[in-house]
C-alpha positions in Angstrom: 17.7 23.1 15.1 18.8 25.6 12.5 22.1 23.7 11.9 20.2 20.4 11.6 17.8 21.9 9.0 20.7 23.5 7.1 22.5 20.2 7.0 19.3 18.5 5.9 18.8 21.0 3.1 22.4 20.6 1.9 22.1 16.8 1.9 18.8 17.0 0.1 20.2 19.4 -2.5 23.2 17.1 -3.1 21.0 14.0 -3.2 18.5 15.5 -5.7 21.3 17.0 -7.8 23.1 13.6 -7.9 19.9 11.8 -8.9 19.1 14.4 -11.5 22.6 14.2 -12.9 22.5 10.4 -12.9 19.2 10.3 -14.7 20.3 12.9 -17.2 23.5 11.0 -18.0 21.6 7.7 -18.3 19.0 9.4 -20.6 21.9 10.7 -22.7 23.5 7.3 -23.0 20.2 5.7 -23.8 19.5 8.4 -26.5 22.8 7.8 -28.1 22.3 4.0 -28.0 18.9 4.4 -29.7 20.5 6.6 -32.4 23.3 4.1 -32.9 20.8 1.2 -33.3 18.7 3.3 -35.7 21.7 4.3 -37.9 23.0 0.7 -37.8 19.6 -0.6 -38.9 19.6 1.9 -41.7 23.1 0.9 -42.9 22.1 -2.7 -43.0 19.0 -1.9 -45.1 21.1 0.2 -47.5 23.7 -2.5 -48.0 21.0 -5.1 -48.6 19.4 -2.9 -51.2 22.8 -2.3 -52.8 23.6 -6.0 -52.9 20.2 -6.8 -54.5 20.9 -4.2 -57.3 24.4 -5.4 -57.9 23.3 -9.0 -57.9 20.6 -8.2 -60.5 23.2 -6.4 -62.7 25.6 -9.3 -62.4 22.9 -11.7 -63.4 22.5 -9.9 -66.7 26.3 -9.6 -67.2 26.8 -13.3 -66.5 24.0 -14.4 -68.8 25.6 -12.7 -71.8 29.2 -13.2 -70.9 29.5 -16.6 -72.8 28.1 -14.9 -75.9 30.4 -11.9 -75.7 33.4 -14.2 -75.0 32.9 -16.1 -78.3 31.7 -13.1 -80.3 33.8 -11.6 -83.0 32.3 -8.2 -82.2 30.8 -7.9 -85.7 28.4 -10.8 -86.2 24.9 -9.3 -86.5 23.0 -12.3 -85.2 25.0 -12.3 -82.0 24.5 -8.6 -81.6 20.7 -9.1 -82.0 20.7 -12.0 -79.5 22.6 -9.9 -76.9 20.3 -6.9 -77.5 17.2 -9.1 -77.0 18.7 -10.5 -73.7 19.6 -7.0 -72.5 16.2 -5.6 -73.4 14.2 -8.4 -71.8 16.1 -8.5 -68.5 16.6 -4.7 -68.0 12.9 -3.8 -68.8 11.8 -6.3 -66.1 13.8 -4.7 -63.4 12.9 -1.1 -62.4 16.2 -0.6 -60.6 18.3 -1.0 -63.7 18.7 1.8 -66.3 20.3 0.0 -69.2 22.9 -2.5 -70.2 25.6 -2.3 -73.0 28.8 -3.7 -74.3 31.8 -1.6 -75.4 35.0 -2.8 -77.0 38.5 -2.2 -75.6 38.5 1.3 -77.1 35.2 2.2 -75.4 33.1 2.1 -78.6 29.5 1.0 -78.0 28.8 -2.4 -79.7 25.3 -3.2 -78.4 22.9 -1.8 -75.8 19.5 -2.5 -74.3 17.9 0.7 -75.7 18.7 0.8 -79.4 19.0 -1.7 -82.3 21.1 -1.2 -84.2 23.2 0.3 -81.4 24.0 4.0 -81.1 27.5 5.0 -82.0 28.8 6.4 -78.7 32.1 6.2 -76.9 32.6 5.3 -73.2 36.3 6.1 -72.9 35.5 9.0 -70.5 33.5 6.8 -68.2 35.1 5.7 -64.8 34.4 2.0 -65.4 36.4 2.0 -68.7 39.4 3.6 -67.1 39.4 1.0 -64.2 39.1 -2.0 -66.6 42.0 -0.6 -68.7 44.0 -0.3 -65.5 43.3 -4.0 -64.8 40.9 -3.7 -61.9 39.6 -7.1 -60.7 36.1 -8.1 -61.8 33.4 -7.2 -61.2 33.9 -3.4 -61.1 31.3 -1.4 -59.3 31.9 2.3 -60.0 30.3 5.6 -59.4 29.7 8.0 -62.2 29.0 11.8 -61.9 27.6 12.1 -65.4 24.1 10.9 -66.3 23.6 8.1 -68.7 23.9 8.8 -72.5 20.6 7.0 -73.2 18.4 7.6 -70.2 19.9 11.0 -69.2 19.5 10.0 -65.5 22.2 9.5 -62.8 23.4 6.0 -62.2 26.3 3.9 -61.1 27.6 1.0 -63.0 28.4 -2.7 -62.5 30.7 -4.1 -65.1 32.9 -7.1 -66.1 35.8 -7.3 -68.6 36.0 -9.9 -71.4 39.7 -10.4 -72.2 41.5 -12.1 -75.1 43.7 -15.1 -74.5 46.7 -12.9 -74.4 45.1 -10.8 -71.6 44.3 -7.8 -73.7 40.9 -6.1 -73.2 38.4 -7.4 -75.7 35.1 -5.9 -74.4 33.4 -4.6 -71.3 29.8 -5.7 -70.3 28.2 -2.9 -68.3 24.8 -2.5 -66.5 23.6 0.9 -65.1 21.7 1.1 -61.8 19.4 4.1 -61.1 20.6 6.4 -58.2 17.2 7.9 -57.9 15.8 4.6 -56.7 18.2 4.8 -53.7 17.5 8.5 -53.2 13.8 7.8 -52.9 14.4 5.0 -50.4 16.7 7.1 -48.3 14.4 10.0 -48.2 11.4 7.9 -47.1 13.4 5.8 -44.5 15.9 8.4 -43.1 13.7 11.0 -41.6 15.6 12.1 -38.5 17.1 15.6 -38.3 20.6 16.0 -39.9 20.5 12.5 -41.4 23.0 11.3 -44.0 23.0 7.9 -45.7 24.8 6.5 -48.7 26.3 3.7 -50.6 30.1 3.8 -51.4 33.0 1.8 -52.6 36.3 1.2 -50.9 37.9 2.9 -54.0 36.3 6.1 -52.9 33.4 6.2 -55.3 30.0 7.5 -54.3 27.3 5.1 -55.7 24.2 6.7 -54.2 23.3 9.0 -51.2 20.8 11.4 -49.8 20.8 14.8 -51.3 21.6 17.1 -48.4 23.0 20.6 -48.0 26.1 19.2 -46.2 27.3 16.2 -48.2 29.9 13.8 -46.9 33.4 15.3 -47.3 36.3 13.4 -48.9 37.9 13.3 -45.5 34.8 11.6 -44.0 34.7 9.1 -46.9 38.4 8.2 -46.4 37.8 7.8 -42.6 35.0 5.4 -43.4 37.2 3.4 -45.8 39.8 3.0 -43.1 37.2 1.8 -40.6 35.5 -0.6 -43.1 39.0 -2.1 -43.8 39.4 -2.7 -40.1 35.9 -3.8 -39.2 33.2 -4.7 -41.7 30.4 -3.2 -39.5 30.2 -1.0 -36.5 28.9 2.2 -34.9 31.1 5.1 -33.7 31.2 8.7 -32.7 33.4 10.4 -35.4 34.7 13.9 -35.4 33.8 15.5 -38.7 33.4 19.0 -40.0 31.4 21.0 -39.0 30.3 18.8 -36.0 30.8 15.2 -34.8 28.4 12.5 -35.9 27.2 9.1 -34.8 28.0 6.9 -37.8 27.1 3.3 -38.5 28.6 1.3 -41.4 28.1 -2.1 -43.0 30.3 -3.8 -45.6 28.7 -6.1 -48.2 29.6 -9.7 -47.9 28.6 -10.3 -51.6 30.6 -7.4 -52.9 33.4 -6.5 -50.4 34.3 -3.3 -52.3 30.8 -1.8 -51.4 29.8 -0.5 -48.0 26.9 1.6 -46.7 26.8 4.3 -44.0 24.1 6.1 -42.1 24.7 8.9 -39.6 23.3 11.8 -37.6 25.0 14.8 -36.0 25.3 14.4 -32.2 23.7 17.9 -31.6 20.6 16.9 -33.6 20.5 13.5 -31.9 20.6 15.1 -28.5 18.2 17.9 -29.1 15.2 16.3 -27.5 17.5 14.9 -24.7 18.7 18.5 -24.0 15.0 19.6 -23.6 14.5 16.7 -21.2 17.7 17.5 -19.3 16.6 21.1 -18.9 13.2 19.8 -17.6 14.9 17.4 -15.2 17.2 20.2 -13.9 14.4 22.6 -13.6 12.3 20.0 -11.7 15.2 19.4 -9.4 15.6 23.1 -8.7 11.8 23.5 -8.0 11.9 20.5 -5.7 14.9 22.0 -3.9 13.3 25.4 -3.7 10.1 23.9 -2.2 12.2 21.9 0.2 14.2 24.9 1.3 11.1 27.0 1.7 9.4 24.3 3.8 12.6 24.0 5.8 12.6 27.8 6.3 9.0 27.9 7.5 9.6 24.8 9.6 12.5 26.5 11.2 10.4 29.6 11.8 7.6 27.5 13.2 10.0 25.6 15.5 11.4 28.9 16.8 7.9 30.3 17.2 6.8 27.1 19.0 9.8 27.4 21.3 9.0 31.0 21.9 5.3 30.2 22.5 6.3 27.4 24.9 8.6 29.8 26.8 5.8 32.4 26.8 3.3 29.9 28.0 5.7 28.8 30.8 6.2 32.4 31.7 2.4 33.1 31.7 1.8 30.0 33.9 4.5 31.2 36.2 2.8 34.6 36.4 -0.6 33.0 37.0 0.9 30.8 39.7 2.5 33.8 41.4 -0.7 35.9 41.1 -2.7 33.0 42.6 -0.2 32.7 45.5 -0.2 36.5 46.0 -4.0 36.6 46.1 -4.1 33.8 48.6 -1.4 35.5 50.7 -3.4 38.8 50.7 -6.5 36.9 51.6 -4.8 35.1 54.4 -3.3 38.4 55.8 -6.7 40.1 55.6 -8.4 37.2 57.5 -5.7 37.3 60.2 -6.2 41.1 60.5 -10.0 40.6 60.7 -9.8 38.0 63.4 -8.0 40.5 65.6 -10.8 43.1 65.2 -13.9 43.4 67.3 -15.8 45.2 64.6 -18.4 42.8 63.2 -19.1 44.9 60.2 -15.4 45.1 59.4 -15.0 41.3 59.8 -18.0 40.7 57.4 -16.6 43.1 54.8 -13.2 41.3 55.0 -14.9 37.9 54.7 -16.7 39.1 51.6 -13.6 40.5 50.1 -11.4 37.5 50.9 -14.1 35.4 49.3 -13.7 37.4 46.1 -10.0 37.2 46.3 -10.2 33.4 46.8 -12.5 33.1 43.8 -10.0 35.0 41.7 -7.2 32.8 43.0 -9.2 29.7 42.0 -9.7 31.2 38.6 -5.9 31.6 38.1 -5.5 28.0 39.3 -7.8 26.7 36.6 -6.1 28.9 33.9 -2.7 27.7 35.0 -3.8 24.0 34.9 -5.7 24.3 31.5 -4.3 22.7 28.4 -4.4 26.0 26.6 -3.6 29.5 27.9 -6.3 30.9 25.6 -9.3 28.9 26.8 -10.8 27.8 30.1 -13.6 25.2 30.7 -16.3 27.3 32.5 -18.0 24.1 33.8 -14.8 22.9 35.6 -14.2 26.4 36.9 -17.8 26.6 38.2 -17.5 23.3 40.0 -14.2 24.3 41.6 -15.5 27.7 42.8 -18.8 26.2 44.2 -16.9 23.5 46.0 -14.7 26.2 47.7 -17.7 28.3 48.6 -19.4 25.2 50.0 -16.4 24.5 52.3 -16.2 28.1 53.3 -19.9 28.7 54.2 -20.8 25.2 55.3 -23.9 25.1 53.1 -24.6 22.5 50.4 -24.3 23.7 46.8 -25.5 21.5 44.0 -23.9 22.2 40.6 -25.4 21.1 37.3 -22.8 21.8 34.6 -21.4 19.3 32.2 -18.0 20.1 30.7 -16.8 21.2 28.2 -18.2 24.7 28.3 -15.2 26.5 26.7 -14.7 30.3 27.1 -11.7 32.5 26.4 -9.2 32.9 29.2 -9.6 36.7 29.0 -13.2 36.3 30.4 -12.4 33.8 33.1 -11.9 36.4 35.8 -15.2 38.1 35.0 -16.9 34.7 35.1 -15.4 33.9 38.5 -16.5 37.3 39.9 -20.1 36.7 38.6 -20.3 33.2 40.1 -18.8 34.3 43.4 -21.1 37.3 43.8 -24.3 35.4 42.8 -23.6 32.4 45.0 -22.5 34.4 48.1 -25.5 36.7 47.6 -27.8 33.7 47.6 -26.1 32.4 50.8 -26.2 35.8 52.6 -29.8 36.8 51.7 -31.4 33.3 51.3 -30.0 30.1 52.5 -29.1 26.6 51.6 -29.3 24.5 49.8 -28.1 26.4 46.7 -28.6 25.1 43.1 -26.2 26.3 40.4 -26.6 25.4 36.7 -24.7 26.3 33.5 -26.2 25.7 30.1 -25.4 26.7 26.5 -28.7 27.0 24.6 -29.6 28.9 21.4 -26.1 30.4 21.2 -26.4 31.8 24.7 -24.5 30.8 27.9 -26.9 30.7 30.8 -25.9 30.7 34.5 -28.7 30.2 37.0 -28.2 30.4 40.9 -31.2 29.5 43.0 -31.5 29.7 46.8 -34.1 27.5 48.6 -35.1 30.3 51.0 -35.3 34.1 51.2 -37.4 36.2 48.9 -36.9 39.4 47.0 -38.9 42.4 48.0 -41.9 43.5 45.8 -40.9 45.6 42.9 -37.3 44.4 43.0 -35.1 45.2 39.9 -31.6 44.2 39.4 -30.9 47.5 37.6 -31.9 49.5 40.7 -30.1 47.2 43.2 -27.6 49.1 45.3 -25.6 46.2 46.6 -21.9 46.0 45.7 -22.2 42.4 44.5 -25.0 43.0 42.0 -23.3 46.2 40.8 -20.1 44.2 40.2 -22.0 41.6 38.2 -23.7 44.3 36.0 -20.3 45.9 35.3 -18.9 42.6 34.3 -21.8 41.8 32.0 -22.0 45.1 30.2 -18.9 44.7 27.9 -20.1 41.1 27.0 -23.6 42.2 26.1 -25.0 40.0 28.9 -28.1 40.4 31.0 -29.1 39.5 34.6 -32.6 38.9 36.0 -33.8 38.2 39.5 -37.0 36.7 40.7 -38.7 34.8 43.5 -38.9 31.0 43.0 -41.3 29.4 45.5 -39.9 30.1 49.0 -36.6 31.2 47.6 -34.9 33.4 45.0 -33.4 32.8 41.6 -30.9 34.9 39.6 -30.2 34.2 36.0 -27.3 35.6 33.8 -27.3 35.2 30.0 -24.4 36.1 27.8 -23.9 35.5 24.1 -21.7 32.4 23.8 -19.7 34.0 21.0 -18.8 36.9 23.2 -17.4 34.6 25.8 -15.4 32.5 23.3 -13.6 35.3 21.6 -10.8 37.4 23.0 
C-alpha cells in the first residue's frame, strides 16, 4: 500500500508539475505574442502618421516648385506669391512649422513667417549638406537644432531645384513639428519601458518618445539592416542593457522612412512572472495537499488493517472464551450427574445456567457487526430461547431490535437477564413474560411470572438470595434500579438503567 501511494504521489507531482510548466510556457508565449502585436500595431500607426506629415509637406513643395523653377531668385512679385502660398498652406496644417526656400549657398530667399524674408543662412542644416552632396529628392532629414523662426524642434522635408547644367539653384524646405509626434507617442505608448520613433534609413532620427534610455546608434543600425531586408516585422533583438521585442514598418510612400516600437522583454514579462509564480505556488499547494491526504490515507489504511486484525483477534478470543465457558459448563454438568447430593446438583445447575448465559453473550458479541456495540434485544431473545429450552417453560419475549448497548455492558446485561428469568422460574412458574423498552432516556427490562407471590414487606434491597445480590451489584455502576412486586397471582421484577450509561464505554 505504501509503495502504491508513494508511486501515486510521484506520478501526481510529475503530472501537476508538467501541467504547470506547460501552462506557464504557453502563457509566456501568448504574452510575447500580444506584446508583438501591440508593438506592430504601434509601428503601423507611427509610419502612417509620418507618411501623412511628409505628404502634406510635399504637397506644399510641389505646389511652389514650378514658380521656383522659373524664378530668377530676385523678382519681388514671385517672392510675394511664394510667401502667400507658403503662409496659407502652412497655417492650415498644425503639423507643419514653416516653409522656406534657400539658394545654393543656403541663403534664405523666402519663408512662410516673414515678408520680406529674414536674412538667415541654412548652410549648417543637414538638409543643405545632403542636397549639396546630390541626395535624391525628396530628402527627409532629421535636425538636432530647433527652427530659426519657431524655436521648436522639427525635422525637414525638402526638394532641390537645379539649373539646366545640374548645379544647385535652390532648395524648397518644409519643417514638421517633432512635438506633435511626441504627444502622440506619449498618449498611445503607455506600456512599461516603451520606446517608439520615426527614423530614416540614412540614420536620422525624425521623432521619438523622450525616454531616459534612448535608442543607441547600434540599435538604429540594427534596425536599418532589418528594414533593408524586410520592410516590416517583429523580432526579439539583443540590445543594451537588455533585449527588447521590436516591431518595425517601412513607409511605402517614402522608402527612406521607417517606424519602430519596442518594449524590454523583462517589462513585457513582469505580469507573466507574477502569474508564473502564482501557478507554481498553486501547483505546490495542490501537491502538498495531495501528499498530506496520501499520508493520512496511508495512516488510515494501516490503522484500518490493524483494527481489522485486532477485531479478528478479539473475535477469536470471544470464540475461545465462549467455547471455554461451554466446556466448563459441560464438565460441571457431568460431575453433577454423578453426585447424589440434590443441593449440589441444583447449585451446579444454577451456575451452569449463568455460564451458559455468559457464553451466549460472547456468541452475540462475536457475531455482531461492531465489536463496540451489541443489540440488547437480540441478546435477550437468544438468552430467553436458551432458558426456555433448558427449563421447559414457555417464555414470551417482547423486545424489538435495535436496542443498542456498548459491548462492555453485554456481560452485565446477560447476568441480569439470566438471574431475573431463572428466579421467576424457580420461585414462580410459567409462562414467563419478558419485555425490553427504551422510554424517556431509560432502558427498562421487566420479567413477570404468572404464578408465585412475594412475601409481605419484601424489598429487593434486603433480599439475601445470590441472584438478586448479583443483579444489584451489576446495576450499581450503571446507576440502575430494580423493583419487585406482586402482579395478580404472580410476581414482577423491573430493572431501569439510564440508556446513556449502557451506550457508553
